[in-house]
mmJSON file of the N, C-alpha and C atoms, coordinates in Angstrom:
{"data_MODEL":{"atom_site":{
"group_PDB":["ATOM","ATOM","ATOM","ATOM","ATOM","ATOM","ATOM","ATOM","ATOM","ATOM","ATOM","ATOM","ATOM","ATOM","ATOM","ATOM","ATOM","ATOM","ATOM","ATOM","ATOM","ATOM","ATOM","ATOM","ATOM","ATOM","ATOM","ATOM","ATOM","ATOM","ATOM","ATOM","ATOM","ATOM","ATOM","ATOM","ATOM","ATOM","ATOM","ATOM","ATOM","ATOM","ATOM","ATOM","ATOM","ATOM","ATOM","ATOM","ATOM","ATOM","ATOM","ATOM","ATOM","ATOM","ATOM","ATOM","ATOM","ATOM","ATOM","ATOM","ATOM","ATOM","ATOM","ATOM","ATOM","ATOM","ATOM","ATOM","ATOM","ATOM","ATOM","ATOM","ATOM","ATOM","ATOM","ATOM","ATOM","ATOM","ATOM","ATOM","ATOM","ATOM","ATOM","ATOM","ATOM","ATOM","ATOM","ATOM","ATOM","ATOM","ATOM","ATOM","ATOM","ATOM","ATOM","ATOM","ATOM","ATOM","ATOM","ATOM","ATOM","ATOM","ATOM","ATOM","ATOM","ATOM","ATOM","ATOM","ATOM","ATOM","ATOM","ATOM","ATOM","ATOM","ATOM","ATOM","ATOM","ATOM","ATOM","ATOM","ATOM","ATOM","ATOM","ATOM","ATOM","ATOM","ATOM","ATOM","ATOM","ATOM","ATOM","ATOM","ATOM","ATOM","ATOM","ATOM","ATOM","ATOM","ATOM","ATOM","ATOM","ATOM","ATOM","ATOM","ATOM","ATOM","ATOM","ATOM","ATOM","ATOM","ATOM","ATOM","ATOM","ATOM","ATOM","ATOM","ATOM","ATOM","ATOM","ATOM","ATOM","ATOM","ATOM","ATOM","ATOM","ATOM","ATOM","ATOM","ATOM","ATOM","ATOM","ATOM","ATOM","ATOM","ATOM","ATOM","ATOM","ATOM","ATOM","ATOM","ATOM","ATOM","ATOM","ATOM","ATOM","ATOM","ATOM","ATOM","ATOM","ATOM","ATOM","ATOM","ATOM","ATOM","ATOM","ATOM","ATOM","ATOM","ATOM","ATOM","ATOM","ATOM","ATOM","ATOM","ATOM","ATOM","ATOM","ATOM","ATOM","ATOM","ATOM","ATOM","ATOM","ATOM","ATOM","ATOM","ATOM","ATOM","ATOM"],
"id":[1,2,3,4,5,6,7,8,9,10,11,12,13,14,15,16,17,18,19,20,21,22,23,24,25,26,27,28,29,30,31,32,33,34,35,36,37,38,39,40,41,42,43,44,45,46,47,48,49,50,51,52,53,54,55,56,57,58,59,60,61,62,63,64,65,66,67,68,69,70,71,72,73,74,75,76,77,78,79,80,81,82,83,84,85,86,87,88,89,90,91,92,93,94,95,96,97,98,99,100,101,102,103,104,105,106,107,108,109,110,111,112,113,114,115,116,117,118,119,120,121,122,123,124,125,126,127,128,129,130,131,132,133,134,135,136,137,138,139,140,141,142,143,144,145,146,147,148,149,150,151,152,153,154,155,156,157,158,159,160,161,162,163,164,165,166,167,168,169,170,171,172,173,174,175,176,177,178,179,180,181,182,183,184,185,186,187,188,189,190,191,192,193,194,195,196,197,198,199,200,201,202,203,204,205,206,207,208,209,210,211,212,213,214,215,216,217,218,219],
"type_symbol":["N","C","C","N","C","C","N","C","C","N","C","C","N","C","C","N","C","C","N","C","C","N","C","C","N","C","C","N","C","C","N","C","C","N","C","C","N","C","C","N","C","C","N","C","C","N","C","C","N","C","C","N","C","C","N","C","C","N","C","C","N","C","C","N","C","C","N","C","C","N","C","C","N","C","C","N","C","C","N","C","C","N","C","C","N","C","C","N","C","C","N","C","C","N","C","C","N","C","C","N","C","C","N","C","C","N","C","C","N","C","C","N","C","C","N","C","C","N","C","C","N","C","C","N","C","C","N","C","C","N","C","C","N","C","C","N","C","C","N","C","C","N","C","C","N","C","C","N","C","C","N","C","C","N","C","C","N","C","C","N","C","C","N","C","C","N","C","C","N","C","C","N","C","C","N","C","C","N","C","C","N","C","C","N","C","C","N","C","C","N","C","C","N","C","C","N","C","C","N","C","C","N","C","C","N","C","C","N","C","C","N","C","C","N","C","C","N","C","C"],
"label_atom_id":["N","CA","C","N","CA","C","N","CA","C","N","CA","C","N","CA","C","N","CA","C","N","CA","C","N","CA","C","N","CA","C","N","CA","C","N","CA","C","N","CA","C","N","CA","C","N","CA","C","N","CA","C","N","CA","C","N","CA","C","N","CA","C","N","CA","C","N","CA","C","N","CA","C","N","CA","C","N","CA","C","N","CA","C","N","CA","C","N","CA","C","N","CA","C","N","CA","C","N","CA","C","N","CA","C","N","CA","C","N","CA","C","N","CA","C","N","CA","C","N","CA","C","N","CA","C","N","CA","C","N","CA","C","N","CA","C","N","CA","C","N","CA","C","N","CA","C","N","CA","C","N","CA","C","N","CA","C","N","CA","C","N","CA","C","N","CA","C","N","CA","C","N","CA","C","N","CA","C","N","CA","C","N","CA","C","N","CA","C","N","CA","C","N","CA","C","N","CA","C","N","CA","C","N","CA","C","N","CA","C","N","CA","C","N","CA","C","N","CA","C","N","CA","C","N","CA","C","N","CA","C","N","CA","C","N","CA","C","N","CA","C","N","CA","C","N","CA","C","N","CA","C","N","CA","C"],
"label_alt_id":[null,null,null,null,null,null,null,null,null,null,null,null,null,null,null,null,null,null,null,null,null,null,null,null,null,null,null,null,null,null,null,null,null,null,null,null,null,null,null,null,null,null,null,null,null,null,null,null,null,null,null,null,null,null,null,null,null,null,null,null,null,null,null,null,null,null,null,null,null,null,null,null,null,null,null,null,null,null,null,null,null,null,null,null,null,null,null,null,null,null,null,null,null,null,null,null,null,null,null,null,null,null,null,null,null,null,null,null,null,null,null,null,null,null,null,null,null,null,null,null,null,null,null,null,null,null,null,null,null,null,null,null,null,null,null,null,null,null,null,null,null,null,null,null,null,null,null,null,null,null,null,null,null,null,null,null,null,null,null,null,null,null,null,null,null,null,null,null,null,null,null,null,null,null,null,null,null,null,null,null,null,null,null,null,null,null,null,null,null,null,null,null,null,null,null,null,null,null,null,null,null,null,null,null,null,null,null,null,null,null,null,null,null,null,null,null,null,null,null],
"label_comp_id":["MET","MET","MET","LYS","LYS","LYS","LYS","LYS","LYS","GLU","GLU","GLU","ASP","ASP","ASP","PHE","PHE","PHE","LYS","LYS","LYS","GLU","GLU","GLU","LEU","LEU","LEU","GLY","GLY","GLY","ARG","ARG","ARG","ASN","ASN","ASN","VAL","VAL","VAL","LEU","LEU","LEU","LEU","LEU","LEU","GLY","GLY","GLY","SER","SER","SER","VAL","VAL","VAL","GLU","GLU","GLU","ILE","ILE","ILE","ALA","ALA","ALA","ALA","ALA","ALA","GLY","GLY","GLY","GLY","GLY","GLY","PHE","PHE","PHE","VAL","VAL","VAL","THR","THR","THR","THR","THR","THR","GLY","GLY","GLY","LEU","LEU","LEU","ILE","ILE","ILE","ALA","ALA","ALA","SER","SER","SER","SER","SER","SER","PHE","PHE","PHE","ALA","ALA","ALA","THR","THR","THR","ARG","ARG","ARG","SER","SER","SER","SER","SER","SER","VAL","VAL","VAL","LYS","LYS","LYS","ASP","ASP","ASP","THR","THR","THR","SER","SER","SER","LYS","LYS","LYS","ASN","ASN","ASN","CYS","CYS","CYS","ASN","ASN","ASN","GLY","GLY","GLY","TRP","TRP","TRP","GLU","GLU","GLU","HIS","HIS","HIS","GLY","GLY","GLY","ALA","ALA","ALA","GLU","GLU","GLU","GLY","GLY","GLY","TRP","TRP","TRP","GLY","GLY","GLY","ASN","ASN","ASN","TYR","TYR","TYR","VAL","VAL","VAL","ASN","ASN","ASN","GLY","GLY","GLY","GLU","GLU","GLU","LYS","LYS","LYS","LEU","LEU","LEU","HIS","HIS","HIS","TYR","TYR","TYR","GLN","GLN","GLN","GLU","GLU","GLU","ASP","ASP","ASP","GLU","GLU","GLU"],
"label_asym_id":["A","A","A","A","A","A","A","A","A","A","A","A","A","A","A","A","A","A","A","A","A","A","A","A","A","A","A","A","A","A","A","A","A","A","A","A","A","A","A","A","A","A","A","A","A","A","A","A","A","A","A","A","A","A","A","A","A","A","A","A","A","A","A","A","A","A","A","A","A","A","A","A","A","A","A","A","A","A","A","A","A","A","A","A","A","A","A","A","A","A","A","A","A","A","A","A","A","A","A","A","A","A","A","A","A","A","A","A","A","A","A","A","A","A","A","A","A","A","A","A","A","A","A","A","A","A","A","A","A","A","A","A","A","A","A","A","A","A","A","A","A","A","A","A","A","A","A","A","A","A","A","A","A","A","A","A","A","A","A","A","A","A","A","A","A","A","A","A","A","A","A","A","A","A","A","A","A","A","A","A","A","A","A","A","A","A","A","A","A","A","A","A","A","A","A","A","A","A","A","A","A","A","A","A","A","A","A","A","A","A","A","A","A","A","A","A","A","A","A"],
"label_entity_id":["1","1","1","1","1","1","1","1","1","1","1","1","1","1","1","1","1","1","1","1","1","1","1","1","1","1","1","1","1","1","1","1","1","1","1","1","1","1","1","1","1","1","1","1","1","1","1","1","1","1","1","1","1","1","1","1","1","1","1","1","1","1","1","1","1","1","1","1","1","1","1","1","1","1","1","1","1","1","1","1","1","1","1","1","1","1","1","1","1","1","1","1","1","1","1","1","1","1","1","1","1","1","1","1","1","1","1","1","1","1","1","1","1","1","1","1","1","1","1","1","1","1","1","1","1","1","1","1","1","1","1","1","1","1","1","1","1","1","1","1","1","1","1","1","1","1","1","1","1","1","1","1","1","1","1","1","1","1","1","1","1","1","1","1","1","1","1","1","1","1","1","1","1","1","1","1","1","1","1","1","1","1","1","1","1","1","1","1","1","1","1","1","1","1","1","1","1","1","1","1","1","1","1","1","1","1","1","1","1","1","1","1","1","1","1","1","1","1","1"],
"label_seq_id":[1,1,1,2,2,2,3,3,3,4,4,4,5,5,5,6,6,6,7,7,7,8,8,8,9,9,9,10,10,10,11,11,11,12,12,12,13,13,13,14,14,14,15,15,15,16,16,16,17,17,17,18,18,18,19,19,19,20,20,20,21,21,21,22,22,22,23,23,23,24,24,24,25,25,25,26,26,26,27,27,27,28,28,28,29,29,29,30,30,30,31,31,31,32,32,32,33,33,33,34,34,34,35,35,35,36,36,36,37,37,37,38,38,38,39,39,39,40,40,40,41,41,41,42,42,42,43,43,43,44,44,44,45,45,45,46,46,46,47,47,47,48,48,48,49,49,49,50,50,50,51,51,51,52,52,52,53,53,53,54,54,54,55,55,55,56,56,56,57,57,57,58,58,58,59,59,59,60,60,60,61,61,61,62,62,62,63,63,63,64,64,64,65,65,65,66,66,66,67,67,67,68,68,68,69,69,69,70,70,70,71,71,71,72,72,72,73,73,73],
"pdbx_PDB_ins_code":[null,null,null,null,null,null,null,null,null,null,null,null,null,null,null,null,null,null,null,null,null,null,null,null,null,null,null,null,null,null,null,null,null,null,null,null,null,null,null,null,null,null,null,null,null,null,null,null,null,null,null,null,null,null,null,null,null,null,null,null,null,null,null,null,null,null,null,null,null,null,null,null,null,null,null,null,null,null,null,null,null,null,null,null,null,null,null,null,null,null,null,null,null,null,null,null,null,null,null,null,null,null,null,null,null,null,null,null,null,null,null,null,null,null,null,null,null,null,null,null,null,null,null,null,null,null,null,null,null,null,null,null,null,null,null,null,null,null,null,null,null,null,null,null,null,null,null,null,null,null,null,null,null,null,null,null,null,null,null,null,null,null,null,null,null,null,null,null,null,null,null,null,null,null,null,null,null,null,null,null,null,null,null,null,null,null,null,null,null,null,null,null,null,null,null,null,null,null,null,null,null,null,null,null,null,null,null,null,null,null,null,null,null,null,null,null,null,null,null],
"Cartn_x":[1.461,-0.461,0.787,0.22,1.111,0.779,1.476,1.575,-0.129,-0.502,-1.628,-3.048,-2.748,-3.715,-3.474,-2.815,-3.157,-3.191,-3.715,-4.298,-5.652,-6.195,-6.918,-8.093,-7.532,-7.967,-8.267,-7.487,-7.342,-8.371,-8.695,-10.46,-10.892,-11.313,-12.582,-12.813,-12.236,-11.821,-12.788,-12.257,-12.284,-13.959,-14.565,-15.644,-16.775,-16.939,-17.155,-17.631,-16.222,-16.653,-16.796,-17.447,-18.007,-20.229,-20.1,-21.24,-21.889,-20.641,-21.451,-21.714,-20.986,-21.383,-22.5,-22.743,-23.616,-25.39,-24.534,-26.661,-26.677,-25.425,-25.744,-26.393,-25.776,-26.803,-28.162,-28.527,-29.705,-30.595,-30.387,-30.467,-31.2,-30.078,-30.452,-31.349,-31.217,-31.83,-33.521,-34.278,-35.149,-35.402,-34.803,-35.532,-35.482,-34.699,-35.535,-36.262,-37.159,-38.308,-38.898,-38.686,-39.807,-40.286,-39.421,-39.899,-40.296,-40.069,-40.294,-41.71,-42.407,-43.274,-44.948,-44.397,-44.609,-45.34,-44.757,-44.98,-45.296,-46.181,-46.761,-48.264,-48.084,-49.209,-50.739,-51.726,-52.804,-53.315,-53.526,-54.924,-55.863,-56.829,-58.088,-59.314,-58.415,-59.264,-59.773,-59.509,-59.522,-61.089,-61.84,-62.651,-62.618,-62.837,-62.665,-63.295,-63.608,-64.495,-63.862,-64.817,-64.875,-65.02,-65.189,-65.285,-64.63,-64.936,-64.429,-65.026,-64.472,-65.361,-65.665,-66.789,-66.895,-67.401,-68.548,-68.657,-69.812,-70.488,-71.959,-71.984,-70.519,-69.885,-69.138,-70.073,-69.066,-70.171,-69.047,-69.922,-68.866,-70.025,-69.013,-69.452,-68.42,-68.544,-67.928,-68.855,-68.099,-68.512,-66.494,-66.581,-67.512,-66.765,-67.718,-68.459,-70.077,-71.014,-70.94,-71.852,-72.012,-72.939,-73.081,-74.158,-74.856,-76.286,-77.435,-78.452,-78.403,-78.958,-79.697,-81.034,-82.237,-82.25,-80.849,-81.308,-80.689,-80.363,-79.852,-80.95,-82.081,-83.235,-83.897],
"Cartn_y":[-1.197,-0.108,1.369,2.74,3.717,4.216,5.293,6.247,7.034,7.676,8.214,6.776,5.565,4.803,4.7,4.342,5.227,6.165,7.717,8.192,8.396,7.951,7.904,6.91,5.456,4.369,5.294,6.533,6.72,7.196,8.972,9.251,8.256,7.548,6.899,6.151,5.707,5.611,7.173,7.53,8.8,8.813,9.236,10.056,8.787,7.102,6.159,6.137,6.917,6.602,7.887,9.027,9.861,9.283,9.403,9.111,8.567,6.635,6.703,7.122,8.236,8.408,9.476,10.443,11.108,10.305,9.013,7.62,7.551,6.954,7.133,7.648,9.582,10.889,10.612,10.164,10.201,9.628,8.168,7.182,7.045,8.048,7.992,9.472,9.843,11.249,10.448,10.301,9.05,8.301,7.027,6.871,7.728,8.776,9.738,9.988,10.761,10.725,10.325,9.072,8.161,8.148,7.71,7.589,9.046,10.228,10.889,11.544,10.789,10.676,9.764,8.638,7.455,7.953,8.835,8.944,10.323,11.224,12.604,12.278,11.203,10.674,10.144,11.218,12.045,10.624,10.298,8.772,9.05,8.039,8.586,7.259,6.9,6.793,7.406,8.187,9.129,10.176,10.699,11.851,12.629,13.357,14.766,15.76,17.194,17.902,18.943,19.556,20.598,20.064,20.967,20.889,20.039,18.39,17.268,16.483,15.92,14.49,13.411,13.182,12.031,10.968,10.091,8.849,9.087,10.681,10.806,12.077,12.093,13.337,14.417,15.51,16.649,17.524,17.401,18.415,18.847,19.32,19.45,18.673,18.698,16.985,17.2,16.747,17.32,15.88,15.305,13.647,13.088,13.023,12.047,12.146,13.1,12.578,13.858,14.062,15.362,15.454,17.461,18.082,18.588,18.201,18.287,19.847,20.618,21.588,21.852,23.125,22.597,22.985,24.43,24.389,22.811,22.576,21.456,20.524,19.908,19.5,20.031],
"Cartn_z":[0.199,0.044,0.002,-0.998,-0.91,0.539,0.616,0.837,1.132,0.161,-0.372,0.384,0.395,0.988,1.973,3.0,3.665,4.387,4.034,4.148,4.171,3.199,1.869,3.439,3.46,4.47,6.295,6.41,7.841,7.396,6.809,6.211,6.324,5.196,6.082,6.694,7.529,9.456,10.194,10.176,10.078,10.364,8.982,8.969,8.857,9.003,9.453,10.921,11.73,13.079,14.136,12.602,13.153,12.684,11.874,11.165,12.45,13.084,13.617,15.386,15.3,16.626,16.357,15.75,15.179,15.269,14.976,14.213,15.564,17.03,18.437,18.305,17.676,19.305,18.985,17.81,17.19,17.789,17.529,18.686,19.601,20.212,22.267,22.159,21.124,20.936,21.061,20.046,20.055,21.09,21.354,22.89,23.461,24.201,25.523,24.925,23.467,23.514,23.405,23.3,22.763,24.883,25.519,26.987,27.696,27.163,27.291,27.384,25.918,25.593,25.946,26.259,26.893,28.441,29.439,30.527,30.271,29.636,29.217,28.629,27.962,28.141,28.553,28.356,29.343,29.236,30.892,30.984,30.7,29.631,28.882,30.485,30.956,32.464,33.381,33.181,34.371,33.222,34.381,34.03,33.343,32.924,32.259,32.435,32.538,32.523,31.491,30.302,29.961,28.273,27.808,26.095,25.213,24.931,24.254,23.31,23.331,21.944,23.078,23.779,24.559,23.78,24.608,24.067,24.032,24.443,23.798,22.308,22.093,21.335,21.529,21.204,21.009,22.075,23.667,24.526,25.35,26.342,28.104,28.671,28.966,30.384,31.671,32.364,33.722,34.445,35.171,35.77,35.058,34.171,32.371,31.595,31.941,32.168,31.468,29.864,28.753,30.109,29.81,30.855,28.675,29.246,28.544,28.266,27.574,27.292,27.002,27.048,26.661,24.663,23.899,23.174,22.67,23.47,22.268,20.916,22.395,22.633,21.266],
"occupancy":[1.0,1.0,1.0,1.0,1.0,1.0,1.0,1.0,1.0,1.0,1.0,1.0,1.0,1.0,1.0,1.0,1.0,1.0,1.0,1.0,1.0,1.0,1.0,1.0,1.0,1.0,1.0,1.0,1.0,1.0,1.0,1.0,1.0,1.0,1.0,1.0,1.0,1.0,1.0,1.0,1.0,1.0,1.0,1.0,1.0,1.0,1.0,1.0,1.0,1.0,1.0,1.0,1.0,1.0,1.0,1.0,1.0,1.0,1.0,1.0,1.0,1.0,1.0,1.0,1.0,1.0,1.0,1.0,1.0,1.0,1.0,1.0,1.0,1.0,1.0,1.0,1.0,1.0,1.0,1.0,1.0,1.0,1.0,1.0,1.0,1.0,1.0,1.0,1.0,1.0,1.0,1.0,1.0,1.0,1.0,1.0,1.0,1.0,1.0,1.0,1.0,1.0,1.0,1.0,1.0,1.0,1.0,1.0,1.0,1.0,1.0,1.0,1.0,1.0,1.0,1.0,1.0,1.0,1.0,1.0,1.0,1.0,1.0,1.0,1.0,1.0,1.0,1.0,1.0,1.0,1.0,1.0,1.0,1.0,1.0,1.0,1.0,1.0,1.0,1.0,1.0,1.0,1.0,1.0,1.0,1.0,1.0,1.0,1.0,1.0,1.0,1.0,1.0,1.0,1.0,1.0,1.0,1.0,1.0,1.0,1.0,1.0,1.0,1.0,1.0,1.0,1.0,1.0,1.0,1.0,1.0,1.0,1.0,1.0,1.0,1.0,1.0,1.0,1.0,1.0,1.0,1.0,1.0,1.0,1.0,1.0,1.0,1.0,1.0,1.0,1.0,1.0,1.0,1.0,1.0,1.0,1.0,1.0,1.0,1.0,1.0,1.0,1.0,1.0,1.0,1.0,1.0,1.0,1.0,1.0,1.0,1.0,1.0,1.0,1.0,1.0,1.0,1.0,1.0],
"B_iso_or_equiv":[0.0,0.0,0.0,0.0,0.0,0.0,0.0,0.0,0.0,0.0,0.0,0.0,0.0,0.0,0.0,0.0,0.0,0.0,0.0,0.0,0.0,0.0,0.0,0.0,0.0,0.0,0.0,0.0,0.0,0.0,0.0,0.0,0.0,0.0,0.0,0.0,0.0,0.0,0.0,0.0,0.0,0.0,0.0,0.0,0.0,0.0,0.0,0.0,0.0,0.0,0.0,0.0,0.0,0.0,0.0,0.0,0.0,0.0,0.0,0.0,0.0,0.0,0.0,0.0,0.0,0.0,0.0,0.0,0.0,0.0,0.0,0.0,0.0,0.0,0.0,0.0,0.0,0.0,0.0,0.0,0.0,0.0,0.0,0.0,0.0,0.0,0.0,0.0,0.0,0.0,0.0,0.0,0.0,0.0,0.0,0.0,0.0,0.0,0.0,0.0,0.0,0.0,0.0,0.0,0.0,0.0,0.0,0.0,0.0,0.0,0.0,0.0,0.0,0.0,0.0,0.0,0.0,0.0,0.0,0.0,0.0,0.0,0.0,0.0,0.0,0.0,0.0,0.0,0.0,0.0,0.0,0.0,0.0,0.0,0.0,0.0,0.0,0.0,0.0,0.0,0.0,0.0,0.0,0.0,0.0,0.0,0.0,0.0,0.0,0.0,0.0,0.0,0.0,0.0,0.0,0.0,0.0,0.0,0.0,0.0,0.0,0.0,0.0,0.0,0.0,0.0,0.0,0.0,0.0,0.0,0.0,0.0,0.0,0.0,0.0,0.0,0.0,0.0,0.0,0.0,0.0,0.0,0.0,0.0,0.0,0.0,0.0,0.0,0.0,0.0,0.0,0.0,0.0,0.0,0.0,0.0,0.0,0.0,0.0,0.0,0.0,0.0,0.0,0.0,0.0,0.0,0.0,0.0,0.0,0.0,0.0,0.0,0.0,0.0,0.0,0.0,0.0,0.0,0.0],
"pdbx_formal_charge":[null,null,null,null,null,null,null,null,null,null,null,null,null,null,null,null,null,null,null,null,null,null,null,null,null,null,null,null,null,null,null,null,null,null,null,null,null,null,null,null,null,null,null,null,null,null,null,null,null,null,null,null,null,null,null,null,null,null,null,null,null,null,null,null,null,null,null,null,null,null,null,null,null,null,null,null,null,null,null,null,null,null,null,null,null,null,null,null,null,null,null,null,null,null,null,null,null,null,null,null,null,null,null,null,null,null,null,null,null,null,null,null,null,null,null,null,null,null,null,null,null,null,null,null,null,null,null,null,null,null,null,null,null,null,null,null,null,null,null,null,null,null,null,null,null,null,null,null,null,null,null,null,null,null,null,null,null,null,null,null,null,null,null,null,null,null,null,null,null,null,null,null,null,null,null,null,null,null,null,null,null,null,null,null,null,null,null,null,null,null,null,null,null,null,null,null,null,null,null,null,null,null,null,null,null,null,null,null,null,null,null,null,null,null,null,null,null,null,null],
"auth_seq_id":[1,1,1,2,2,2,3,3,3,4,4,4,5,5,5,6,6,6,7,7,7,8,8,8,9,9,9,10,10,10,11,11,11,12,12,12,13,13,13,14,14,14,15,15,15,16,16,16,17,17,17,18,18,18,19,19,19,20,20,20,21,21,21,22,22,22,23,23,23,24,24,24,25,25,25,26,26,26,27,27,27,28,28,28,29,29,29,30,30,30,31,31,31,32,32,32,33,33,33,34,34,34,35,35,35,36,36,36,37,37,37,38,38,38,39,39,39,40,40,40,41,41,41,42,42,42,43,43,43,44,44,44,45,45,45,46,46,46,47,47,47,48,48,48,49,49,49,50,50,50,51,51,51,52,52,52,53,53,53,54,54,54,55,55,55,56,56,56,57,57,57,58,58,58,59,59,59,60,60,60,61,61,61,62,62,62,63,63,63,64,64,64,65,65,65,66,66,66,67,67,67,68,68,68,69,69,69,70,70,70,71,71,71,72,72,72,73,73,73],
"auth_comp_id":["MET","MET","MET","LYS","LYS","LYS","LYS","LYS","LYS","GLU","GLU","GLU","ASP","ASP","ASP","PHE","PHE","PHE","LYS","LYS","LYS","GLU","GLU","GLU","LEU","LEU","LEU","GLY","GLY","GLY","ARG","ARG","ARG","ASN","ASN","ASN","VAL","VAL","VAL","LEU","LEU","LEU","LEU","LEU","LEU","GLY","GLY","GLY","SER","SER","SER","VAL","VAL","VAL","GLU","GLU","GLU","ILE","ILE","ILE","ALA","ALA","ALA","ALA","ALA","ALA","GLY","GLY","GLY","GLY","GLY","GLY","PHE","PHE","PHE","VAL","VAL","VAL","THR","THR","THR","THR","THR","THR","GLY","GLY","GLY","LEU","LEU","LEU","ILE","ILE","ILE","ALA","ALA","ALA","SER","SER","SER","SER","SER","SER","PHE","PHE","PHE","ALA","ALA","ALA","THR","THR","THR","ARG","ARG","ARG","SER","SER","SER","SER","SER","SER","VAL","VAL","VAL","LYS","LYS","LYS","ASP","ASP","ASP","THR","THR","THR","SER","SER","SER","LYS","LYS","LYS","ASN","ASN","ASN","CYS","CYS","CYS","ASN","ASN","ASN","GLY","GLY","GLY","TRP","TRP","TRP","GLU","GLU","GLU","HIS","HIS","HIS","GLY","GLY","GLY","ALA","ALA","ALA","GLU","GLU","GLU","GLY","GLY","GLY","TRP","TRP","TRP","GLY","GLY","GLY","ASN","ASN","ASN","TYR","TYR","TYR","VAL","VAL","VAL","ASN","ASN","ASN","GLY","GLY","GLY","GLU","GLU","GLU","LYS","LYS","LYS","LEU","LEU","LEU","HIS","HIS","HIS","TYR","TYR","TYR","GLN","GLN","GLN","GLU","GLU","GLU","ASP","ASP","ASP","GLU","GLU","GLU"],
"auth_asym_id":["A","A","A","A","A","A","A","A","A","A","A","A","A","A","A","A","A","A","A","A","A","A","A","A","A","A","A","A","A","A","A","A","A","A","A","A","A","A","A","A","A","A","A","A","A","A","A","A","A","A","A","A","A","A","A","A","A","A","A","A","A","A","A","A","A","A","A","A","A","A","A","A","A","A","A","A","A","A","A","A","A","A","A","A","A","A","A","A","A","A","A","A","A","A","A","A","A","A","A","A","A","A","A","A","A","A","A","A","A","A","A","A","A","A","A","A","A","A","A","A","A","A","A","A","A","A","A","A","A","A","A","A","A","A","A","A","A","A","A","A","A","A","A","A","A","A","A","A","A","A","A","A","A","A","A","A","A","A","A","A","A","A","A","A","A","A","A","A","A","A","A","A","A","A","A","A","A","A","A","A","A","A","A","A","A","A","A","A","A","A","A","A","A","A","A","A","A","A","A","A","A","A","A","A","A","A","A","A","A","A","A","A","A","A","A","A","A","A","A"],
"auth_atom_id":["N","CA","C","N","CA","C","N","CA","C","N","CA","C","N","CA","C","N","CA","C","N","CA","C","N","CA","C","N","CA","C","N","CA","C","N","CA","C","N","CA","C","N","CA","C","N","CA","C","N","CA","C","N","CA","C","N","CA","C","N","CA","C","N","CA","C","N","CA","C","N","CA","C","N","CA","C","N","CA","C","N","CA","C","N","CA","C","N","CA","C","N","CA","C","N","CA","C","N","CA","C","N","CA","C","N","CA","C","N","CA","C","N","CA","C","N","CA","C","N","CA","C","N","CA","C","N","CA","C","N","CA","C","N","CA","C","N","CA","C","N","CA","C","N","CA","C","N","CA","C","N","CA","C","N","CA","C","N","CA","C","N","CA","C","N","CA","C","N","CA","C","N","CA","C","N","CA","C","N","CA","C","N","CA","C","N","CA","C","N","CA","C","N","CA","C","N","CA","C","N","CA","C","N","CA","C","N","CA","C","N","CA","C","N","CA","C","N","CA","C","N","CA","C","N","CA","C","N","CA","C","N","CA","C","N","CA","C","N","CA","C","N","CA","C","N","CA","C","N","CA","C","N","CA","C"],
"pdbx_PDB_model_num":[1,1,1,1,1,1,1,1,1,1,1,1,1,1,1,1,1,1,1,1,1,1,1,1,1,1,1,1,1,1,1,1,1,1,1,1,1,1,1,1,1,1,1,1,1,1,1,1,1,1,1,1,1,1,1,1,1,1,1,1,1,1,1,1,1,1,1,1,1,1,1,1,1,1,1,1,1,1,1,1,1,1,1,1,1,1,1,1,1,1,1,1,1,1,1,1,1,1,1,1,1,1,1,1,1,1,1,1,1,1,1,1,1,1,1,1,1,1,1,1,1,1,1,1,1,1,1,1,1,1,1,1,1,1,1,1,1,1,1,1,1,1,1,1,1,1,1,1,1,1,1,1,1,1,1,1,1,1,1,1,1,1,1,1,1,1,1,1,1,1,1,1,1,1,1,1,1,1,1,1,1,1,1,1,1,1,1,1,1,1,1,1,1,1,1,1,1,1,1,1,1,1,1,1,1,1,1,1,1,1,1,1,1,1,1,1,1,1,1]
}}}
């Protein structure tokens, strides 16, 4: 092997190791984001209050029950 071949081999090894390190950082970020998202997901089993699309359609819910107004009927 010539001197130029060793230089090219060294450059390729360096570039390859940089790409592997960058890929590791991206993977770590995606995994951390996944854990953060999973822990912050809203628990749908709890009764929510306010305007939302629930079991009876769009409306104002209090303790999981839709409030009915006379103008709706």
